[in-house]
C-alpha positions as CSV (number, residue, x, y, z in Angstrom):
1,M,-0.1,0.0,0.1
2,T,1.1,3.8,-1.0
3,R,2.1,5.8,2.3
4,V,1.8,9.0,2.4
5,L,2.5,12.0,5.1
6,Y,0.7,14.7,5.0
7,I,1.4,17.9,6.9
8,D,-0.9,20.5,7.4
9,D,-1.8,23.2,10.5
10,E,-5.3,22.6,10.2
11,S,-6.6,19.9,12.1
12,A,-9.9,20.0,11.2
13,L,-8.4,19.4,7.2
14,L,-5.9,17.6,8.2
15,T,-8.1,14.5,9.4
16,L,-10.5,14.8,7.2
17,T,-8.2,14.5,4.2
18,Q,-6.1,11.6,6.0
19,I,-10.3,10.0,6.0
20,Y,-10.9,10.4,2.3
21,L,-7.0,9.5,0.9
22,K,-7.9,6.2,3.5
23,E,-10.9,5.3,2.4
24,E,-11.6,6.4,-0.9
25,A,-8.3,6.0,-2.4
26,G,-7.1,3.1,-0.6
27,L,-4.0,4.9,0.6
28,E,-2.2,5.0,4.1
29,V,-2.1,8.4,5.7
30,D,0.6,9.5,8.6
31,I,-0.4,13.2,9.4
32,A,1.4,15.8,11.2
33,S,0.0,19.2,12.2
34,S,3.8,20.7,12.0
35,A,6.8,20.6,9.8
36,E,9.3,19.8,12.7
37,E,6.8,16.4,13.7
38,G,6.4,16.2,10.0
39,F,10.5,15.3,9.4
40,I,10.6,13.3,12.7
41,L,8.3,10.6,11.2
42,L,9.5,11.1,8.0
43,K,13.0,9.8,9.5
44,Q,11.5,7.4,11.7
45,S,9.8,5.7,8.6
46,G,9.4,5.5,4.8
47,Y,7.1,7.2,3.0
48,D,6.1,7.2,-0.7
49,A,5.1,11.1,-0.9
50,I,4.7,13.9,1.1
51,I,2.1,16.6,1.3
52,S,2.4,19.9,2.6
53,D,0.7,23.0,3.4
54,Y,2.2,25.9,2.5
55,E,1.3,28.7,5.1
56,M,2.4,26.9,8.7
57,P,3.4,29.0,11.9
58,D,7.6,28.2,12.9
59,I,8.3,26.7,9.1
60,D,6.3,27.3,6.3
61,G,5.4,24.6,3.3
62,I,9.1,25.9,1.2
63,Q,11.2,25.9,4.0
64,F,10.1,22.4,4.9
65,L,10.3,21.6,1.2
66,K,14.1,22.8,1.6
67,M,14.6,20.3,4.4
68,I,13.3,17.5,2.5
69,R,15.1,17.9,-0.4
70,A,18.6,18.1,1.3
71,Y,17.5,14.8,2.9
72,D,15.8,13.1,-0.1
73,T,15.7,14.4,-3.1
74,T,13.8,11.8,-5.0
75,I,10.3,11.5,-2.4
76,P,7.3,13.1,-4.4
77,F,6.6,16.4,-2.3
78,I,3.1,18.2,-3.3
79,I,2.2,21.4,-2.0
80,F,-1.6,22.0,-1.1
81,T,-2.5,25.4,0.2
82,G,-5.1,28.1,0.0
83,K,-2.5,30.2,-1.6
84,G,-3.7,30.9,-4.9
85,R,-0.7,33.0,-6.3
86,E,1.2,32.0,-9.3
87,E,4.1,33.1,-7.7
88,V,3.7,30.3,-4.7
89,A,3.4,27.8,-7.6
90,I,6.2,29.0,-9.1
91,E,8.5,29.1,-5.9
92,A,7.3,25.6,-4.9
93,L,8.4,24.1,-8.2
94,N,11.9,26.3,-8.7
95,N,12.4,24.6,-5.2
96,G,11.6,20.7,-5.9
97,A,8.0,20.4,-5.5
98,D,7.0,18.1,-7.7
99,F,3.0,19.0,-8.1
100,Y,1.3,22.1,-6.4
101,I,-3.0,22.3,-5.9
102,Q,-5.0,24.9,-4.7
103,K,-7.6,24.1,-1.8
104,G,-11.2,25.1,-1.8
105,G,-14.0,24.1,-4.6
106,D,-15.5,21.0,-4.4
107,P,-13.9,18.7,-2.0
108,H,-14.4,15.2,-3.7
109,T,-13.2,17.0,-6.9
110,L,-10.0,18.4,-4.8
111,F,-9.3,14.9,-3.2
112,T,-9.7,13.3,-6.2
113,E,-7.4,15.4,-7.7
114,L,-5.1,15.0,-4.7
115,A,-5.1,11.5,-5.0
116,N,-5.0,11.3,-8.5
117,A,-1.7,13.3,-8.2
118,I,-0.2,10.6,-5.5
119,R,-0.4,8.1,-7.6
120,H,0.6,9.4,-10.7
121,L,4.0,11.0,-8.5
122,V,4.3,7.6,-6.8
123,R,4.3,5.4,-10.2
124,R,6.7,8.2,-11.3
125,S,9.5,7.9,-9.0
126,H,9.4,3.8,-8.7
127,A,10.1,4.0,-12.3
128,E,12.7,5.8,-11.7
129,R,14.3,4.5,-9.0
130,N,13.9,0.9,-10.7
131,A,15.5,2.6,-13.5
132,V,18.4,3.7,-11.3
133,L,18.8,0.7,-9.8
134,S,18.8,-1.4,-13.1
135,E,21.5,1.0,-14.1
136,Q,23.5,0.6,-11.2
137,Q,22.6,-3.5,-11.7
138,L,24.1,-3.1,-15.2
139,R,27.2,-1.3,-14.4
140,A,28.0,-3.6,-11.5
141,Y,27.6,-6.3,-13.7
142,L,29.9,-4.6,-16.8
143,N,32.7,-3.7,-14.4
144,A,33.0,-7.4,-13.3
145,L,33.6,-8.5,-17.2
146,P,37.6,-8.6,-17.2
147,D,36.1,-7.6,-21.0
148,F,35.5,-4.4,-22.6
149,A,32.1,-3.6,-23.0
150,F,30.3,-0.7,-24.0
151,M,27.5,0.7,-25.6
152,K,26.1,3.5,-27.7
153,D,23.5,5.3,-28.8
154,P,21.8,5.5,-32.5
155,E,24.0,8.3,-33.2
156,L,27.1,6.3,-31.9
157,R,27.9,8.2,-28.9
158,H,29.2,6.4,-25.8
159,L,26.4,5.8,-23.1
160,I,28.4,3.5,-21.2
161,I,31.6,1.6,-20.8
162,N,33.3,-0.1,-18.3
163,T,36.2,0.4,-16.1
164,S,38.6,-2.6,-17.9
165,Y,37.5,-0.5,-21.6
166,L,38.4,3.2,-19.5
167,T,41.6,2.0,-18.5
168,F,42.2,0.4,-21.9
169,L,41.5,3.6,-23.1
170,G,44.1,5.2,-20.8
171,L,41.3,7.4,-19.6
172,S,40.6,8.2,-15.8
173,S,37.1,9.3,-15.7
174,M,33.6,8.2,-17.2
175,D,32.8,11.9,-18.0
176,D,35.6,11.6,-20.7
177,V,33.9,9.2,-22.7
178,I,30.1,8.9,-22.2
179,G,28.1,11.1,-24.7
180,K,31.3,11.3,-26.7
181,T,32.1,9.5,-30.2
182,D,35.5,7.4,-31.2
183,E,36.4,10.4,-33.5
184,E,36.5,12.1,-29.8
185,I,38.7,9.5,-27.8
186,L,40.4,7.1,-30.3
187,P,43.3,7.6,-33.0
188,P,41.7,8.7,-36.4
189,A,42.9,5.3,-38.3
190,L,40.8,3.1,-35.4
191,A,38.1,5.7,-35.1
192,Q,37.1,5.4,-38.6
193,T,37.5,1.9,-38.9
194,C,35.5,1.1,-35.4
195,R,32.7,4.0,-37.5
196,R,32.5,1.7,-39.8
197,S,32.2,-2.0,-38.6
198,D,29.1,-0.4,-35.9
199,E,27.2,1.3,-38.9
200,E,27.2,-2.3,-40.5
201,V,25.5,-3.1,-37.5
202,R,23.4,-0.7,-36.9
203,D,22.2,-0.5,-40.4
204,L,21.9,-4.0,-41.2
205,Q,20.8,-4.7,-38.1
206,L,23.6,-7.7,-37.7
207,S,25.7,-9.1,-35.1
208,T,29.7,-9.3,-35.9
209,S,32.3,-11.0,-34.3
210,T,35.9,-10.3,-36.0
211,Q,39.5,-10.3,-35.1
212,E,41.8,-7.1,-35.0
213,I,45.5,-6.5,-33.8
214,S,46.7,-3.7,-31.7
215,D,49.8,-2.9,-30.2
216,G,50.6,-6.5,-30.8
217,R,47.6,-7.8,-29.1
218,T,44.8,-9.9,-30.6
219,Y,41.1,-9.4,-29.7
220,Q,37.8,-10.4,-30.2
221,V,35.5,-8.1,-31.1
222,M,31.9,-8.2,-30.7
223,K,28.8,-6.0,-31.8
224,F,25.5,-6.5,-31.5
225,P,22.6,-4.4,-32.8
226,L,20.9,-2.3,-29.8
227,P,17.1,-1.3,-30.0
228,F,16.1,1.8,-28.5
229,P,12.4,2.2,-27.6
230,T,12.1,5.3,-30.1
231,G,12.4,2.4,-32.6
232,Q,16.2,3.4,-33.7
233,T,19.0,1.3,-33.4
234,G,22.3,1.8,-31.1
235,I,25.2,-0.7,-30.7
236,G,26.3,-2.8,-28.1
237,G,29.9,-4.2,-27.6
238,I,32.4,-6.7,-26.1
239,I,36.0,-6.8,-26.6
240,R,38.2,-9.5,-25.6
241,D,42.0,-10.3,-25.5
242,I,42.7,-13.5,-26.7
243,T,46.5,-13.1,-27.5
244,D,47.1,-15.3,-24.7
245,I,44.0,-18.0,-25.8
246,R,45.6,-18.0,-29.1
247,Q,48.8,-18.6,-27.9
248,V,48.1,-21.9,-26.1
249,H,46.0,-23.0,-29.0
250,T,49.6,-22.6,-31.0
251,D,51.3,-24.3,-28.3
252,L,48.5,-27.2,-28.3
253,Q,49.2,-27.8,-32.2
254,E,53.0,-27.8,-31.7
255,G,52.5,-30.3,-28.8
256,N,50.1,-32.5,-31.0
257,R,52.6,-32.3,-34.4
258,K,55.3,-33.4,-31.7
259,I,53.3,-36.0,-30.8
260,Q,52.6,-37.2,-33.5
261,Y,56.4,-36.7,-34.8
262,L,57.3,-39.0,-31.9
263,S,54.7,-41.7,-32.4
264,E,55.6,-42.4,-35.7
265,I,59.1,-42.7,-35.3
266,T,58.4,-44.9,-32.4
267,R,56.1,-47.1,-34.5
268,N,58.8,-47.0,-37.6
269,D,61.3,-48.1,-34.8
270,I,59.1,-51.2,-33.5
271,L,58.0,-52.1,-37.1
272,N,61.7,-52.4,-38.2
273,Q,62.8,-54.5,-34.7
274,I,59.7,-56.7,-35.3
275,H,61.4,-57.1,-38.8
276,A,64.5,-58.4,-37.7
277,I,62.7,-60.5,-35.4
278,S,61.0,-62.1,-38.0
279,L,64.1,-62.4,-40.2
280,A,66.0,-64.2,-37.1
281,T,63.6,-66.2,-37.0
282,D,62.7,-67.6,-40.7
283,T,66.0,-68.1,-40.6
284,L,66.3,-70.3,-37.4
285,H,63.2,-72.3,-38.5
286,E,65.5,-73.3,-41.4
287,T,67.9,-75.1,-38.8
288,I,65.8,-76.1,-36.5
289,P,63.3,-79.6,-37.2
290,D,59.5,-79.1,-37.0
291,G,58.1,-80.8,-34.1
292,T,60.7,-79.9,-31.7
293,E,60.8,-78.0,-28.5
294,R,62.5,-75.2,-30.0
295,S,60.7,-75.5,-33.1
296,K,57.5,-74.4,-31.1
297,Y,59.1,-71.5,-29.2
298,L,60.0,-70.0,-32.4
299,E,56.2,-70.2,-33.5
300,M,55.6,-68.4,-30.0
301,I,58.0,-65.5,-30.9
302,S,56.4,-65.6,-34.3
303,S,52.7,-65.2,-33.2
304,A,53.5,-62.5,-31.0
305,S,55.4,-60.4,-33.0
306,Q,53.1,-60.5,-35.9
307,N,50.4,-59.6,-33.1
308,I,52.3,-56.7,-32.3
309,K,52.8,-55.6,-35.6
310,D,49.1,-56.0,-36.4
311,R,48.1,-53.7,-33.2
312,I,50.6,-51.0,-34.6
313,N,49.2,-51.2,-38.0
314,F,45.8,-51.0,-36.5
315,S,46.7,-47.6,-34.3
316,R,48.4,-45.6,-37.5
317,D,44.7,-46.3,-39.3
């Protein structure tokens, strides 16, 4: 339920407004008869919106508004007063009030307008807070990435970059990048290359993945179209340093090549030894009569040699 704090030194109106907003609008309303009391309640409890009278003793509505804005810059604040002068409304809005409603007229119409204003302002406030929270969560996620990450608007101006990318660019502040194009922060040749690929992704609505070399390092650059509520398209991107990965891949390929080479050498050496054993057993067969104990041993040696040879040839295939 939406919680509202209402401050007014007119006790009758204070109670009447509280009852109407609770029973007719479904709002939970706490009341205070002075700005001091209201400020204490605000610090003790959380509220979704504040309604304040303009003319009050000691601290008036504008002074109270300034106190609130020093304490909380986002909570919706409505000036609800019998003063109809235009300068009062201007002063209130200039000091951070979100809405101004003049007392008087038909009570039902007045309270309905007040309730509608509260609902609208609270919805807007919640949406803004959620948007800020979402952006904070997005930034936290991007800043946790070791890769370089960025988002650009349809005009290819930077909206968000992460700290890894900021460090890579050699810059110390996000203000040096946000709102700027690549032409303003990168060397001309590199900026031109980036713009061409950005325009391709944006205009063709296609994701791309390329490898670029800079200062002896190899980077995988992944870009994708980023739709905006306006119907236009911006750019999102991730840049990953793959130099070490490529080196590991190269080392693995070289290691496999050496293993294969050694395997071929070893296989050939074994086959040569088996061939020598076969020649020796064939020669002995000619000198040893069949059926003797020695001939049986020679048959076993020949059979074992052939088995080894067959297995080596099978592994080669």
